[in-house]
C-alpha positions as CSV (number, residue, x, y, z in Angstrom):
1,X,-4.0,-12.8,13.3
2,X,-2.9,-15.2,10.9
3,X,0.6,-14.8,11.6
4,X,-0.3,-15.0,15.3
5,X,-1.8,-18.3,14.7
6,X,1.2,-19.1,12.9
7,X,3.5,-18.2,15.7
8,X,1.7,-20.3,17.7
9,X,1.5,-23.2,15.7
10,X,5.5,-23.4,14.6
11,X,6.3,-22.9,18.7
12,X,4.0,-26.1,19.6
13,X,6.0,-27.9,16.6
14,X,9.3,-27.2,17.9
15,X,8.5,-27.8,21.2
16,X,6.4,-31.6,20.1
17,X,10.6,-31.8,18.5
18,X,12.4,-31.4,21.4
19,X,10.3,-33.4,23.5
20,X,10.8,-36.1,21.2
21,X,14.8,-35.8,21.4
22,X,14.5,-36.2,25.1
23,X,12.8,-38.6,24.6
24,X,15.0,-40.4,22.3
25,X,18.1,-40.0,24.9
26,X,18.8,-37.3,22.9
27,X,20.0,-38.5,19.1
28,X,18.1,-37.6,16.0
29,X,15.6,-38.3,14.8
30,X,17.0,-40.8,11.8
31,X,20.3,-41.3,13.3
32,X,22.2,-45.1,13.5
33,X,24.1,-46.1,16.9
34,X,27.4,-47.8,16.0
35,X,26.8,-50.9,17.3
36,X,23.3,-51.1,15.2
37,X,25.4,-51.2,11.1
38,X,28.4,-53.3,13.6
39,X,26.2,-55.8,14.4
40,X,25.0,-55.9,11.4
41,X,28.2,-56.1,9.5
42,X,29.1,-59.2,11.8
43,X,25.9,-61.0,11.1
44,X,26.9,-61.0,7.4
45,X,30.3,-61.8,7.9
46,X,29.3,-64.8,10.6
47,X,26.7,-65.9,7.5
48,X,28.8,-65.7,4.9
49,X,31.6,-67.8,6.7
50,X,28.9,-70.3,8.3
51,X,27.7,-70.7,4.8
52,X,31.1,-71.8,3.0
53,X,31.6,-74.1,6.0
54,X,28.4,-76.0,5.2
55,X,28.1,-75.7,1.9
56,X,28.8,-79.2,-0.4
57,X,32.6,-78.5,-0.8
58,X,35.7,-80.1,0.3
59,X,36.8,-78.4,3.7
60,X,40.5,-77.3,2.1
61,X,38.7,-75.8,-0.7
62,X,35.8,-74.2,1.5
63,X,39.0,-72.6,3.6
64,X,40.9,-71.4,0.9
65,X,38.1,-69.8,-0.3
66,X,37.1,-68.5,2.6
67,X,40.5,-66.9,3.4
68,X,40.6,-65.2,0.2
69,X,37.7,-63.9,1.2
70,X,38.8,-62.3,4.4
71,X,41.5,-60.9,3.3
72,X,39.1,-59.2,0.6
73,X,37.2,-57.8,3.6
74,X,40.3,-56.6,5.4
75,X,41.3,-55.1,2.5
76,X,38.0,-52.9,2.0
77,X,37.5,-52.1,5.6
78,X,41.2,-50.5,5.5
79,X,40.6,-48.3,2.4
80,X,36.4,-47.4,3.3
81,X,38.4,-46.3,7.3
82,X,41.2,-44.4,5.2
83,X,38.0,-42.9,3.1
84,X,36.5,-41.9,6.1
85,X,39.5,-40.4,7.8
86,X,40.3,-38.4,5.2
87,X,36.7,-37.3,4.8
88,X,35.8,-38.4,1.4
């Protein structure tokens, strides 16, 4: 009788998880949308750029610094894209 109760409990748990997956649009719990991550990254980049633009330093220096940082970010993004394509 103990095995039957365990089977019933497991069946209920499987049904609950299936229902939760249907309610969540079929996505497994814990998976994030790429749009959310892209939004966070875009917000961070914009925040850093605005911080540099409003920093108490000359405009030409701030723009030069911003260009260097953006160039580094582009390089890092390209490296990350390459790593992802290679499956590392």
